[in-house]
C-alpha positions in Angstrom: -81.4 -43.4 54.8 -80.7 -47.2 55.5 -79.9 -49.7 52.9 -83.3 -51.2 52.8 -86.6 -49.5 51.8 -88.2 -52.1 53.9 -86.4 -51.0 57.0 -86.8 -47.4 56.2 -90.5 -47.9 56.5 -90.0 -49.8 60.1 -88.2 -46.9 61.2 -91.0 -44.4 60.1 -93.5 -46.8 61.6 -91.3 -47.0 65.1 -91.0 -43.3 64.6 -94.9 -43.0 64.7 -96.1 -45.2 67.5 -93.3 -43.9 69.7 -94.3 -40.3 68.9 -98.4 -41.7 69.5 -97.7 -43.4 72.8 -95.9 -39.9 73.7 -99.3 -38.2 73.0 -100.9 -40.7 75.0 -98.5 -40.6 78.1 -98.8 -36.9 78.2 -102.9 -36.8 78.7 -102.5 -39.0 81.5 -103.0 -37.2 84.8 -100.8 -38.6 88.2 -102.9 -40.8 89.2 -102.8 -42.8 85.9 -99.5 -43.2 85.9 -100.4 -45.4 89.5 -103.2 -47.3 87.9 -102.4 -51.0 87.9 -101.5 -52.2 84.6 -102.5 -55.3 82.8 -99.2 -56.8 83.1 -98.9 -57.2 87.0 -97.5 -56.3 89.4 -96.5 -53.3 87.3 -98.2 -50.1 87.5 -98.3 -48.1 84.3 -95.5 -45.8 85.0 -93.5 -49.3 85.1 -94.9 -50.6 82.3 -93.9 -47.4 80.2 -90.4 -47.2 82.0 -89.9 -50.7 80.8 -90.9 -49.7 76.8 -88.8 -46.5 77.3 -85.8 -48.7 78.5 -86.0 -51.3 75.8 -84.9 -48.8 73.2 -81.4 -48.7 74.6 -81.1 -52.2 75.4 -82.0 -53.3 71.8 -79.4 -50.2 71.2 -76.8 -51.9 72.9 -77.0 -55.7 71.1 -77.3 -53.8 67.8 -73.6 -52.1 68.9 -72.6 -55.4 70.8 -73.9 -57.7 67.5 -71.7 -55.8 64.9 -68.9 -55.5 67.0 -69.0 -59.6 67.1 -70.3 -60.0 70.6 -73.3 -61.9 71.1 -74.1 -61.6 74.9 -75.9 -58.3 76.9 -73.9 -55.8 78.3 -76.4 -56.1 81.6 -78.5 -59.0 82.8 -82.0 -58.9 83.1 -81.7 -58.5 87.1 -79.6 -55.6 86.1 -82.1 -54.5 83.5 -84.8 -54.5 85.2 -83.8 -52.6 88.4 -82.8 -49.9 85.9 -86.5 -49.7 84.5 -87.2 -50.1 88.2 -85.5 -46.6 88.9 -86.7 -45.3 85.8 -90.5 -45.7 87.3 -89.4 -44.1 90.0 -88.2 -40.7 88.4 -91.5 -39.9 87.5 -93.3 -39.6 84.1 -90.9 -36.3 82.1 -87.8 -38.7 83.1 -89.6 -41.6 81.5 -91.2 -39.5 78.6 -87.7 -38.3 77.9 -86.1 -41.1 78.0 -88.4 -42.9 75.3 -87.6 -39.7 73.4 -83.9 -40.2 73.2 -83.8 -44.0 73.0 -86.2 -43.4 69.8 -83.5 -41.4 68.3 -80.6 -43.4 69.0 -82.2 -46.5 67.8 -83.3 -44.6 64.2 -79.8 -43.2 64.2 -77.9 -46.4 64.6 -80.2 -48.6 62.1 -80.9 -45.7 60.0 -76.7 -45.6 58.9 -76.4 -49.7 58.6 -75.6 -51.4 54.8 -77.2 -54.3 54.0 -74.7 -56.7 55.2 -75.2 -55.1 58.6 -78.6 -55.8 58.7 -77.8 -59.4 58.1 -75.7 -59.1 61.5 -76.6 -61.4 64.3 -77.2 -59.3 67.4 -78.7 -60.9 71.2 -82.1 -60.6 72.3 -83.7 -63.0 74.8 -85.2 -64.6 71.6 -82.2 -65.9 70.9 -79.9 -64.7 68.3 -81.4 -62.2 65.4 -80.4 -60.2 62.5 -79.9 -56.3 63.3 -83.3 -55.8 60.8 -85.1 -58.1 63.1 -84.9 -55.4 65.9 -86.8 -53.0 63.2 -89.7 -55.7 63.7 -89.9 -56.4 67.2 -89.4 -52.6 68.6 -92.5 -51.7 66.5 -94.0 -54.4 68.0 -93.2 -53.7 72.0 -94.7 -49.8 71.2 -97.8 -51.0 69.9 -98.7 -53.9 72.2 -97.4 -51.7 75.2 -99.0 -48.4 73.5 -102.3 -51.3 73.6 -101.1 -52.2 77.2 -101.3 -48.7 78.3 -104.7 -47.8 77.3 -106.3 -51.2 78.5 -104.9 -51.0 81.5 -107.1 -47.4 82.1 -110.1 -49.0 80.7 -109.9 -46.8 77.2 -110.2 -47.6 74.0 -107.5 -48.9 72.0 -106.8 -49.6 68.6 -103.5 -50.2 66.9 -102.7 -48.3 63.9 -103.7 -50.3 60.8 -100.5 -49.7 58.6 -98.3 -50.4 61.5 -100.3 -53.9 62.3 -100.0 -54.7 58.5 -96.2 -54.3 58.1 -95.6 -56.2 61.3 -98.0 -59.3 60.8 -95.4 -61.6 58.8 -92.7 -61.4 60.7 -94.8 -61.8 63.9 -96.6 -65.4 62.2 -93.5 -66.7 60.9 -91.1 -65.5 63.4 -92.3 -64.4 67.2 -94.9 -66.1 67.4 -93.3 -69.8 67.0 -90.6 -68.6 69.7 -93.2 -67.2 72.0 -95.9 -70.3 72.1 -93.0 -72.7 72.3 -91.9 -71.8 75.8 -95.1 -73.0 77.7 -97.3 -71.1 79.8 -95.7 -67.9 81.6 -99.1 -66.5 83.2 -101.6 -63.8 82.4 -98.2 -61.6 80.5 -99.1 -63.6 76.8 -101.3 -60.7 75.7 -101.3 -61.9 71.7 -104.6 -63.7 71.7 -106.5 -61.2 73.3 -104.8 -58.3 71.4 -105.7 -59.4 68.0 -108.9 -60.4 69.1 -109.4 -56.8 70.5 -108.3 -55.2 67.5 -110.5 -57.5 65.1 -113.5 -56.7 67.4 -112.9 -52.9 67.3 -113.0 -53.0 63.7 -116.0 -54.5 63.4 -118.3 -53.6 66.1 -121.1 -51.1 64.3 -120.9 -47.8 64.7 
């Protein structure tokens, strides 16, 4: 167990969302993986490769932060190339990478004490305490699981418990960062995502 009950809860939800995404992915056919995603120019395989490899990026940044290093091990371009290679390796490799990186992330954060959870580590949004990475990894899994289903024209509703855990940090920390950067094209999905959750929960049965 980690040093804080809230982090334990976050890790449990990260695990649950990862397993739910894997269950969705195992049900996809070959054509589904090649289908265009709602994050152009990616197809579904590239979208999932991005979220799968993201776990390794988080672990690397946390480990480097704990060592006092506040720069990434690999550039954004190198990581994009890595995700492209993973996407090209096929569904089984993509899914096994998601499993391995979820295991690594959980084991890494679970062993940290309260002081270590406050240590700053690199992220593209700026230096963040290690505990923040639990919230942000959960956000990536929730959003991109929604993206996969929405890209394929399927019902996409996030888990209420996970969203309830995540929402305070999204509003207090992530949203101000994301929306002070100016226009970034069609990939800015948060308003439509939250709107879709609200509509799906209030639609007549």
